[in-house]
Structure formats: structure tokens, C-alpha cells
C-alpha positions as CSV (number, residue, x, y, z in Angstrom):
1,M,0.0,0.0,0.0
2,T,1.3,3.4,-0.9
3,I,0.2,6.6,1.0
4,A,1.2,10.2,0.8
5,P,3.7,11.6,3.4
6,G,0.9,13.7,4.9
7,E,-1.1,10.6,5.6
8,L,1.7,8.7,7.5
9,A,0.9,9.9,11.0
10,A,-2.8,9.0,10.7
11,V,-2.1,5.3,10.5
12,Y,-0.4,5.4,13.9
13,R,-3.2,7.3,15.7
14,D,-4.3,4.3,17.8
15,P,-1.4,3.8,20.3
16,P,-1.5,0.6,22.4
17,D,-2.2,0.7,26.1
18,G,1.4,-0.3,26.8
19,V,4.8,0.0,25.2
20,R,5.1,1.1,21.6
21,V,8.7,1.0,20.2
22,N,9.7,3.3,17.3
23,M,13.1,2.4,15.7
24,I,14.9,2.9,12.4
25,M,17.2,0.4,10.7
26,S,19.4,0.5,7.7
27,L,19.2,-2.3,5.1
28,D,22.3,-3.9,6.6
29,G,20.8,-3.9,10.1
30,A,22.4,-0.8,11.7
31,A,20.3,1.2,14.1
32,T,22.7,4.1,14.0
33,F,25.4,5.7,11.9
34,R,28.4,6.8,13.9
35,G,26.4,6.6,17.0
36,V,23.3,8.5,16.0
37,A,20.2,7.6,14.0
38,G,19.8,11.0,12.2
39,P,21.8,10.0,9.1
40,L,19.5,7.0,8.5
41,S,16.4,9.2,8.7
42,D,14.6,11.7,6.4
43,A,12.0,14.4,6.9
44,N,9.1,12.1,6.7
45,D,10.6,9.8,9.4
46,Q,11.3,12.8,11.6
47,D,7.8,14.0,11.2
48,L,6.5,10.6,12.2
49,L,8.7,10.6,15.3
50,L,7.2,13.9,16.4
51,A,3.7,12.7,15.7
52,L,4.2,9.5,17.7
53,R,5.3,11.6,20.7
54,G,2.0,13.4,20.5
55,Y,0.2,10.0,20.8
56,S,2.1,9.0,24.0
57,D,1.9,9.8,27.7
58,V,5.7,9.4,28.2
59,V,8.8,8.9,26.0
60,L,11.1,6.2,27.3
61,V,14.8,6.3,26.1
62,G,18.1,4.7,27.1
63,A,20.7,7.1,28.5
64,G,23.2,6.3,25.8
65,T,20.8,7.4,23.1
66,V,19.9,10.5,25.1
67,R,23.6,11.5,25.3
68,A,24.4,10.7,21.7
69,E,21.4,12.5,20.3
70,G,21.4,15.4,22.8
71,Y,17.9,14.9,23.9
72,G,15.8,17.8,25.1
73,P,12.2,18.1,26.4
74,V,9.3,17.1,24.1
75,R,7.8,19.9,22.1
76,L,4.2,19.6,20.9
77,T,2.5,21.8,18.2
78,A,-0.7,23.6,19.0
79,E,-2.5,21.2,16.8
80,Q,-1.1,18.2,18.8
81,S,-2.1,19.8,22.1
82,A,-5.6,20.4,20.8
83,D,-5.9,16.8,19.6
84,R,-4.7,15.4,22.9
85,R,-7.2,17.6,24.8
86,K,-10.0,16.4,22.5
87,R,-9.1,12.7,22.6
88,W,-7.8,12.2,26.1
89,G,-8.8,15.3,28.1
90,T,-5.3,16.5,28.5
91,A,-2.9,18.7,26.7
92,A,0.0,17.9,29.0
93,V,3.4,17.4,27.3
94,P,4.8,13.9,27.6
95,P,7.9,13.8,29.7
96,I,11.1,12.1,28.7
97,A,11.9,9.1,30.9
98,V,15.6,8.1,30.8
99,V,16.7,4.6,31.8
100,T,20.1,5.2,33.5
101,H,22.4,3.4,35.9
102,T,24.7,6.3,36.3
103,G,22.6,9.5,36.1
104,H,24.9,10.9,33.4
105,V,22.6,12.7,31.0
106,P,23.2,15.9,28.9
107,P,22.3,19.4,30.2
108,S,19.9,19.7,27.2
109,L,17.5,17.3,28.9
110,F,16.8,20.1,31.5
111,A,16.4,22.9,29.0
112,D,12.8,23.6,30.2
113,P,12.5,23.8,34.0
114,A,8.7,23.4,33.6
115,Q,9.3,19.9,32.1
116,R,11.2,17.8,34.6
117,P,12.5,14.6,33.0
118,I,12.1,11.2,34.7
119,L,15.2,9.3,35.5
120,V,14.4,5.6,35.7
121,T,17.1,4.3,37.9
122,T,18.1,2.3,41.0
123,A,17.8,2.8,44.7
124,R,21.6,2.7,44.9
125,L,22.1,5.6,42.5
126,A,19.4,7.6,44.3
127,Y,21.4,7.1,47.5
128,E,24.7,7.9,45.9
129,R,23.5,11.0,44.0
130,P,20.7,12.6,45.9
131,Q,21.3,15.9,44.0
132,L,19.6,14.3,41.0
133,R,16.2,15.1,42.5
134,R,16.8,18.8,42.1
135,H,16.2,18.7,38.4
136,A,14.4,15.4,37.7
137,E,11.8,13.0,39.0
138,L,13.3,9.7,40.1
139,L,11.5,6.5,39.4
140,L,13.3,3.8,41.4
141,A,13.0,0.3,39.9
142,G,15.4,-2.1,41.4
143,D,18.2,-1.9,44.0
144,T,21.4,-2.2,41.9
145,A,20.0,-2.8,38.4
146,V,17.0,-1.3,36.7
147,D,14.0,-3.6,36.7
148,L,12.3,-2.6,33.4
149,E,9.1,-4.5,34.1
150,A,8.7,-2.7,37.5
151,A,9.5,0.6,35.7
152,V,6.9,0.1,33.1
153,R,4.3,-0.9,35.6
154,A,5.2,2.1,37.8
155,L,4.8,4.5,34.8
156,Q,1.4,3.1,34.0
157,A,0.3,3.2,37.6
158,D,1.1,6.9,37.5
159,G,-1.2,7.4,34.6
160,M,1.4,7.1,31.8
161,R,-0.2,4.1,30.1
162,R,0.8,4.9,26.5
163,I,4.6,4.5,26.6
164,L,6.7,5.4,23.5
165,C,10.2,3.9,23.4
166,E,12.6,5.5,21.1
167,G,15.6,3.2,21.8
168,G,18.3,2.6,21.7
169,P,19.0,-1.0,20.7
170,T,20.2,-2.0,24.2
171,L,17.0,-0.8,25.8
172,L,14.9,-2.5,23.0
173,D,16.7,-5.8,23.6
174,E,15.9,-5.6,27.3
175,L,12.3,-4.7,26.7
176,V,12.0,-7.7,24.3
177,A,13.7,-10.0,26.8
178,N,11.2,-9.0,29.5
179,D,8.3,-9.4,27.1
180,L,7.2,-5.8,27.5
181,V,6.8,-4.7,23.8
182,D,3.2,-4.3,22.8
183,E,3.9,-2.7,19.4
184,M,6.9,-2.4,17.2
185,C,7.1,0.5,14.6
186,L,10.1,0.0,12.4
187,T,11.3,2.3,9.6
188,I,13.5,0.5,7.1
189,S,16.0,3.2,5.9
190,P,17.1,2.7,2.2
191,T,20.7,3.0,3.2
192,L,23.8,0.9,3.8
193,A,25.6,1.9,7.0
194,A,28.5,-0.6,7.5
195,T,28.4,-0.2,11.3
196,A,28.7,-3.9,12.2
197,A,30.3,-4.5,15.6
198,T,32.9,-6.9,14.2
199,P,36.2,-5.4,13.0
200,R,36.9,-5.0,9.3
201,P,40.7,-5.0,8.8
202,G,41.6,-2.9,5.8
203,A,38.1,-1.7,5.2
204,P,37.6,2.1,5.5
205,A,34.6,3.5,7.4
206,L,31.9,5.1,5.3
207,A,31.8,8.9,5.3
208,V,28.1,8.9,4.8
209,P,25.5,6.1,4.5
210,I,25.0,4.8,1.0
211,R,21.4,5.4,-0.1
212,L,19.7,2.9,-2.4
213,R,16.5,3.1,-4.5
214,L,13.4,1.1,-3.8
215,G,12.8,-1.4,-6.6
216,H,9.7,-3.0,-5.2
217,A,7.8,-3.8,-2.0
218,V,5.6,-6.8,-2.1
219,T,3.4,-8.0,0.8
220,V,2.4,-11.6,1.0
221,E,0.5,-12.9,4.1
222,D,1.9,-10.3,6.4
223,Y,5.5,-10.6,5.1
224,T,7.0,-7.7,3.3
225,Y,9.6,-8.4,0.6
226,L,11.7,-5.4,-0.3
227,R,14.1,-5.0,-3.1
228,Y,16.5,-2.0,-3.0
229,I,18.8,-1.1,-5.9
230,R,21.9,1.1,-6.1
231,P,21.2,3.9,-8.5
232,R,23.6,3.8,-11.5
233,D,24.5,6.4,-14.1
234,T,22.0,6.0,-16.9
235,E,24.4,7.4,-19.5
236,T,26.1,4.9,-21.7
237,S,29.5,5.2,-23.0
238,S,30.1,5.4,-26.8
């Protein structure tokens, strides 16, 4: 099925009562390029990310992603606020909830004093770094390691039932391992990123991702078969 870019957000308007994960992946399986997802994305994917935030009660992110991407508070448009008020009786901006064992997060996260982030962390860290409570809400889930199941249940018990997880891969793995994912939204980026964890002796790193062209997308019984092609110079030599 093909839809216009302006119709993309509409097909995600029914968030689950639970954890919705939104991730991007290159054709060769990379979730990031040089540590960030931006080079894999495009304007439509970025618009979708912002739209999904408007459909959530809280945005759950791993600390590594927050540091790499320089996360700040969620910003909603006036249209999004009006839609939230009409649908759910609230125009409140979803807070960012950061899963962290160290409390090391960028200053950009605290850019708006009116929007205190939530640090999902351990009782040990709260004891060792009591100053964290000055600028953030602490959700304690576990004594020495974060218990994600307890964290998700605590968020929902506090009225944040629609949880949007934006990664990164480590947090996604832990959510899957704990059977906490209710919906997976995956954008397949038409790029090759060459960011495998295994060493490649003699192989240079890519300067930018290599973008391919979609040849076809065929859906058969809920499976999507994609063919991507490297664009070639159409001119022929004489």
C-alpha cells in the first residue's frame, strides 16, 4: 500500500495501552550511523517521530541514546495539544523518561524547568547521587540494576499508560527480553551503513550512509519483501 507523506501519522493514531517502540534500521541492520540515528532518517521519518510523541503519555529512552542525540524536552505543536485535549482530556506534554544506571545525562535534557524529566534508575544511584532530585523526578526500579518490568508498571500506575520507546538498541533488547513490547514500529531506511560491531581489517569507514532506490515492495500474508537497488549512471559510453 502506498500513502502520501501527509497521511503517514494517521495510520499510527491508535497507540496501544502499553509499550510502543519506534526504531529505524538500515538495510544492513544498523540502528545508528556513527552513534546517531539521524543520518539514517529523512524528513518524513522525523515528522513521524514527532507525531508519535503526541500520541504518547511518556517517551522512554536509554541514557546512551539521550547522550548521543542530545535529547531535550518534548515539544508539541498547538494542533497536537488540541488533539490530545479532545481525545484524552489533557494537553500535557509527555515527559522524557531516561533509563540510566549512572545518572549521566546531557544538560539539554533540562532545558525547560517546567518539564522535569524522569530518571528511571536504581535505589543505589538515588542514595549515591541525591542531587539528581533537584532537576528530575526519580523512578526507582530495582536496588542495583534497573528492573524494566517494574519501571513500566510504575509509569502506567502513575497514569502514563501509552509508553513510546525511542531506543536505543540495548533498551529495546531488554524490553523484548522482558516481554514488554506491545507494538513495534520499524522504519527501514534505504541506506547501507556498515556499522557492524565486528572489526573489518583494511576496510575504510563510510563517510556517509549509501542510499539505495526502492525497486519493489511486495506484501504476502503479512510478510513484506523489499528490493533495493543502487542507482547507476544512466548514460552509456560510446
